[in-house]
N, C-alpha and C positions, 0 to 999 in steps of 0.2 A: 458641429464644428464648422466654422467658416473656411473659405478658401484661404483667407489671410492667415488664419491660425495654422493651417496645415503648411503653408509656404514658409512660415516663420520658424517652424520646428525643424531642427536638423534631422536628416535621414537616420533612422534607427533610434531616435530619442523617444522616451516614453511620452504618451499623450497625457493630457490633464486628468483623464479618468483612471490612470494607473500610475500613481506616484507613490514613492516610499513615504510611509507615515501619514498617508492620506487615505480615507476610506474609498476603496475602489467602487466605481459606479456601475461598471459592467457586471452582468451575471452570465446567464446562458445565452444572451443575445449575441448574434455573430459580431466578431470584432472586425470593423471595416479595415480595408487595406491601408488607408492613410493613418490608422492608429496602431498598426503593427510595429513592433520594435524588438530589439534584443537579438541574440544569436544562439546557435546550438551550444556554444560553450557554457551558457547559463545553466543548461540542463545537467552538466557534470556536477556543479555545486549543489543543485537542488537534490539530486538523487544521492550524492555522496553525503551531504549533511543530514538528510532525512533518514538515512540508514546507519548513521553512527549511533545506534541505539543498543542498549544492553540486552534487548530481546534476543539479538543474535547470539550473544554469549550464552543465554539460557538455552537457546535452540541447540547450540553446539554441545552443551553439557547433556542435554536430553539424548542426543545421538549416542553418547557413551553409555548413558543409563539404559538404553535399549540393547546394549550388548556389543556395540561396535568398538573396534580398536581405534587407536589414535589415527592411523592412516586411513582406515575405512571411513571413520567419521569425517576426516578431512576431505576425502573424496566426495562424500555426500554434500558437504558444505560448498565445495566448488561447483557441483552440479546446480545447487540452489542459486549460486551467484550468477551462473550462466543464463538463468531464466530472465535476467534483467535485459538481455538483448531483445527478447520478444516484447517485453514491456515497453522498452524505449522505442522500438520500431513502431509500436501502436500509436505513438504520439504523432506520427505523420498525419493521422486523421484530423488532428486538431489544426495543423498547419493548413490543410486543404479546406476545412470547413469554417474555422474560426470559432468553434463552439466546443462545449464540454463533451466528454466521452459518453456520458449517459444520455445526451441528446442524440449523438451519433448512433447509439445502439437502438434507436427507433427504426433504423434501416433493417436490421435483421429480425426484430420482434414486432414491428408495427408501433404506431403511436400509442395506442391503448395497451397493446401487448407488452410494451416496454415497462408499463407501470409496476406489475408484480415483481419483475426482475429488479427494477430500480429500487423498490421498497426493500427487497431482500439485501441488495447491495448496501443500502443505507444502514440497515441494521448491523450488518457485518462490519462495515467501516467504523461505525460508532463503537462496536465491540472492540476493535483494535485500538481505537483511541482510549477506551477505558483501560485496556491492558497496559498501555504505555503510561497512562496517567497514574495507575496504581504503582507501577515500578518506580516512577519518579517520586511519588509520594513516600514510599517506603525508604527510598534513598535519602530524601530530605529529612524524614523523621529521624533516621540514624545520624544524619549530619547535625541536627539539633541536639541529639543526645551526646555526641562527641564534644559539642561546645558547652554542654552542661545546661542547656536550655530546657524548655517545656518538654515533658515526656507524657506517656500514657495516651489515652484517647483524645485528650485536648490537643496534645502535640501532633498527633496523627491528623486530626481535623484541620489544624493550622497548616500543616504541610500540604494537605490536599488543596486547600484554598489557594496557597501560593502557586502550586503547580498548575492549577486550572487557570489562574489569572494570567500567568506567563503565556500559556498556550492560546487562550482566548484573545488576548490583546493583539497578537501578531496576525492570527487568522482573521480577525475582524477587519483589520486594515486592508487585507486583500493581497492580490497577486504580486504586486511589486514589492511589498513589505515582506511577504513570505520568501521570495527569492533573495532579497537582501539579508534577511535574518539567517536563512539557511547557509548562505555563503560565509558570513562573518562568524557565526557560531561554529561552523565547520572548521575554521582555522584553529580555533582554540581546542575543540574536541579532538581533532586529528592529532595534535601534539600529545594530549593527555592519553588517548587510547593507544598511541604508539608506545608510550612509556608502559602502559598496562601490558602490552604484548611482551615487552622486554622482561617484565617481572614474571609473567606466567609461563612463557615457552621453555626457559631453562628448567630442567628437572622433570619435564613431562615424560610420562611413560609411553614411549613409542614402540614398545614390543607388540607382538601380534595378539597376545592374550591366549588363554587356554581354551576358551569356548568360542564357538562360532555363533553369530547372532541369529541366524536362520532367516526365513522369509519374513516373519513377523517383525523382527528387529530392523531389517533393511527397509521394509516398506514404511514402518512408522517413522523412521528417521527421515526418509525422503518426504513424507507428508508434512512433517513439522518444518523441515528446511525449506520446502517450496511454498509453504503457506504464506511466508512473508512476501516474496515477489508476486505470487498470485493475487494477494490482497490489493495490489496496485492496478490490476487489469482495468477497473472502472475509472481510473484517474489520469492516465498519461496525457490525454488531449487537454485536460484542465490547465496544464502548464506549458503547452505548446501553442495554444490558440492565439497568443499574441505575436508569435514569430512570423516574420515575413514569408510570403508564399514561395519565395526563392530558396528557402532553407532546404538543403538537400537531405534526402533520407539517410544517406551514408553518414554524414556528420551528426545528424540528429540521433541516430541509433548508437553510434560509437561513444559520443560524449555522455549520453545518459546512461548507457549500459556500463561503461567503465566506472562511473560514479557509484552506482549501486553495487557493482561487483566488488570493487576494492574494499569498501567499508563493510559490506555484509560478510565477505569471506574472511577478512582480517579479524573481525570480532567473533565470527563463528569458530575459527581456529583457536582463538583465545579461550573460548568456552570449552572446546575439546581438550585443550591442554590442562585447564584448571580441573576438569572432571577426572582426569587420570591421576591427579595429585591429592584431591580432597573430596569430601562429601559435598555435593552441590544441590542437595534437596532444597536448601535456601540459598539460591545462587548468589545473592548479594553478600550474605554473610560468609559463604564459602569462598568467594573470590577475595573478600577482604582479609581472610586469614592468611592468604598467600602473599600479601603485600607488606612492604615495610611500614612501620607505624607512621612515619611522616607523610606517606602517600595515601593513607586510608581516607582521610577527610577529603582530599582532592578527588579520590576515586568516587566517593558519594556524589560530589558535584558533577562529575562526568556522567554518572548514571542519570541524574536529574536532567542535565542538558540534553543528553541523547533522547530521553523520553519526550522532552518538550519539542525537539526538532521533528520527531516523527509524528507526534500528535498534531502539530501545526498543519502538516500536509493533509492528513486524513480529515481533520476538522474543517479545513477550508473546502475540500472537495465535497464534504457532506452538505455544506450549505448550497452548493450548486445542485447537488442531488435533490434536495428538497424543492428547489424551483422546478426541476424536471417532473417531480411528483405532483406539481400543481399548486404548491403553497404560494399564494398571491402576494408575496412579500419580496422586497429587494434581497439580494444576497446577504448584505450586512445585517438585515433583520432576521432572515431565516436562520442564520448561524446561531442565534440565541436558543433556538429549539434544540439544535445539536448539542450545544454547550450544557443545557439543562439536563438532557438525557444522559450525557457523559458524566455529569456530576452525580446524578442519582445512581447510575450503574457503578461508579467508583466507590460510592458510599457502601453499597451492598457488598462489593468485592472486598473492601477493606475491613468491614465490621461484621459481616454476616456469613462469609464463606471462606474456605481455604483457598488461598490464591494460587498456589502451585497446581492443585488439582483442577481448578477452574481454567487455568491457562492451557494445560494439556488438553482438556476436553474441548475447549474452544478452538484451538489450533487444528485439532483433528476433525471437528465438525464443519468448520467454515469451508473446507475444500468441497464439500457436497454441493455448495452453492457456487463458489468461485470457479471451480474447474469446468463444469459444464457451461456456465455462462461465458467464460473466457473462450472455450472451444468454439461456441457458436459465433461470438463476436469476431474473433480472429479469423475464422474461416470465411465469414462474410466479408471482412476487410480484404482478404486475399482475392476472393472472387470478384470484388469490385475494383481491385487494384488501388484501393484507398481513394477512389474517385466517386464522390457522392453528389447528389443533387442537393446542395446546401440549403437553398430556400425551402425545399420540401420537408426538411427536418423540422421546420417550425410552422408548416402550413396547415397542419391538421387534416380535415377531410378533403381539402383541395390539393394536397400534395401526393407525391408518388409513393409515400410510405404509409398510406392509410390502409392499403390492401383490402381485406375483408372486414368491414366495420371497425377498422383500426387495429386489427390483429393480423399478424403474418403467421399462418398455420405452420409453415416449414420451420420457422425459428422456434416457436413455442413447442412443437413436437420434438425437435432435436434437444431443446433444453430439458424437457421432462424425461426424455430417454436417458440423457447423461446423468441427471439427478437420480433417477431410479437405479442406474448401474452403480453410481457412487454410494448411494444409501445401502445397497445390497452388499457392497464390499468394504464398508467402513468399519474400522475397529477403533472405538474410543470408549472412554469411561461412561459416556452418556448413552451410547448406542453401538451395538455390534450387529452388523448385517448377517443375514443367514448364510451367506456364501463365504464368510471368513473362515469358518472351521473347515469346510471342504477344501479350501485353498491353502491349508496348512498354516493358518494364522496370518496370511499376507493381507495387507491393507492396500487395495487397488483403487482407492478413491480418486487418485490423480488421473487415472485412465478415463474418468468421466468426461474429461475435456476431449479426449480422442474419440470417444463414443459419440458425443454430441456433434463434434465436427464432421465425423463420417456420416452421421445421419442427416445433417443439414445439407451437405454437398449435393447429394442426388435429389433431395426434396426441393432445393431452391435453385437448381441450375437453369431452370427455364424462366425464372422470374428475376434472377439476380445477375446483373452485369454492370461493368463500369459505366458511370454516367458520362455522357458526352455533351459538353456545353454547346449550346447553340451559338452560331456566329452572330456577333452583334451587328445590327444594321446601323447605317450612318444616320 
């Protein structure tokens, strides 16, 4: 970009590489100061829109299925929503460095050591995209049936194709289009989901219930509810890297956190209310039974829209993730890999496996990866006060984050310690850790983040410190 181009653009206006409905040309390369634009307010709509997804209704219903009463489940939903304050605050790293989260995580793990964690995060993010794609597909399939259109396996395949196309098109265009789509779709979804709350809350059984959930019920509900926010830990900088360096941490944290909190808590409570009134084994069908006939078709459109807004965010970040892993393609080309894997996984989930069982198992297991990884990343960010040597994040062997042959022993040891603890205390359909029974059935997977953070702090305190920029010479 020439000096004339920069001078001609109004302050805060998007640069030519990040325009709505044009393919974004930036990937994980640092965003120059002259190309920064936007404000912290944009983050409200990003996190608000991307979390207006029916997955939170399912999560709320699961909390009741684990034995929690209406108010107990609502409390767990609120705790899950509060986690967005940590997720949003982590976006400051993007403002400071101008690059993606999984590039910044080279600081705690090393350039090469970041690769395994990056690969695991890509797999889990694709898994979440698959889950939302399946939810949207099932809703669109039911929408087709209400209209008397194609049914059966052909109708389901057509619904999957439409859902994938809507998601892929926006994510392919990139950052500016993602933010634009999240904002405008959120306007429509917010009205629709507000109406959903009005229909579901009256008549909810708010009594205490005869039985107490026990340690197992409480812990499983917390794992499921926090799985959503935790799944975003590898993403916040992806959506703050274009913001001007003058963006304050306070405004960045509050706008993003309120967006995620409001939408996730509102829909989670809707799921809790619905579960106290009807069988939610099939959450879409169960919710639909509680709605007036005229609203049922609109409800299915809401489910589809929410699934697409969430999948757009995760699919976009997955393309940046692939660049971090060394895929020698531009972001817009790398996203094709993620889209293809998402399509294959969605086909398996829709035609070869029970969806509800797969959802529960996945949500329970993903914390084994996300919690310890997030513990190390967030602890490192606190130790550095979010001040990194930005050029070194891209410098390879010549940078400060090469450590020992590209690996940071402290970060990797802490990650493995947290994952080991999480695996030993995980209670899911696919895996039950040997410590679950002695703990009375409690699932302590979430504490893997605390374990990894506590291990990392003493191991890294001699090598990790805030980066101090050298004064520029005239």
